[in-house]
C-alpha positions in Angstrom: 108.8 102.0 62.4 106.3 104.7 62.9 103.5 102.1 63.4 105.5 100.5 66.1 106.0 103.8 68.0 102.3 104.6 67.7 101.5 101.1 69.1 103.9 101.6 72.0 102.4 105.0 72.8 98.9 103.5 72.7 100.0 100.7 75.0 101.5 103.1 77.5 98.4 105.2 77.4 96.2 102.2 78.0 98.4 101.1 80.9 98.1 104.5 82.5 94.3 104.4 82.1 94.3 100.9 83.6 96.2 102.2 86.6 93.7 105.0 87.0 90.8 102.6 86.6 92.2 100.4 89.4 92.9 103.3 91.8 91.3 106.5 90.4 92.2 108.7 93.4 95.9 107.9 93.8 96.8 110.8 96.0 93.6 110.4 98.1 92.5 114.1 98.0 88.9 113.2 97.3 88.8 114.0 93.5 90.3 112.5 90.3 92.4 115.2 88.7 95.7 115.7 86.8 97.7 114.9 89.9 96.3 111.4 89.9 97.2 111.0 86.2 100.7 112.2 87.1 101.0 109.6 89.9 99.8 106.8 87.5 102.2 107.9 84.8 105.1 108.0 87.2 104.3 104.5 88.4 104.2 103.2 84.8 107.5 105.0 84.0 109.2 103.4 87.0 108.0 100.0 86.0 109.1 100.4 82.4 112.5 101.7 83.5 113.0 98.8 85.9 112.0 96.3 83.2 114.3 97.8 80.6 117.3 98.1 83.0 118.4 94.5 82.2 121.9 94.8 83.8 120.5 96.6 86.9 123.0 99.5 86.9 120.3 102.1 87.4 120.4 103.5 83.9 118.7 102.4 80.7 121.4 102.6 78.0 123.1 100.6 75.2 124.6 98.2 77.8 121.1 97.0 78.6 120.5 96.3 74.9 123.7 94.3 74.8 122.8 92.4 78.0 119.3 91.6 76.6 120.8 90.4 73.3 123.2 88.2 75.2 120.3 86.7 77.2 118.4 86.0 74.1 121.5 84.5 72.4 122.0 82.1 75.3 118.4 81.0 75.1 118.5 80.5 71.4 121.8 78.7 71.3 120.7 76.0 73.7 119.9 72.8 71.9 116.4 71.4 72.3 115.9 68.4 74.5 114.8 65.3 72.5 111.3 64.3 73.0 110.7 60.9 74.7 108.8 58.5 72.5 
């Protein structure tokens, strides 16, 4: 479990660095500083929150986990189509 958390933290850090690499001076003040990192981190946090909010109620909570589980269950329970020979 600890390894998974570390990998997720590394992935988020890489995502923030990637945002900074694409647009280093996000607030267009002429220099790359902690404010630009804050803007990039905020953009990443918004994207993650929107992605995790499966039921689109504006909050990430257990209802989203349940909705995601139901989506996966629907996909898994569908029978495969037979291949044409």
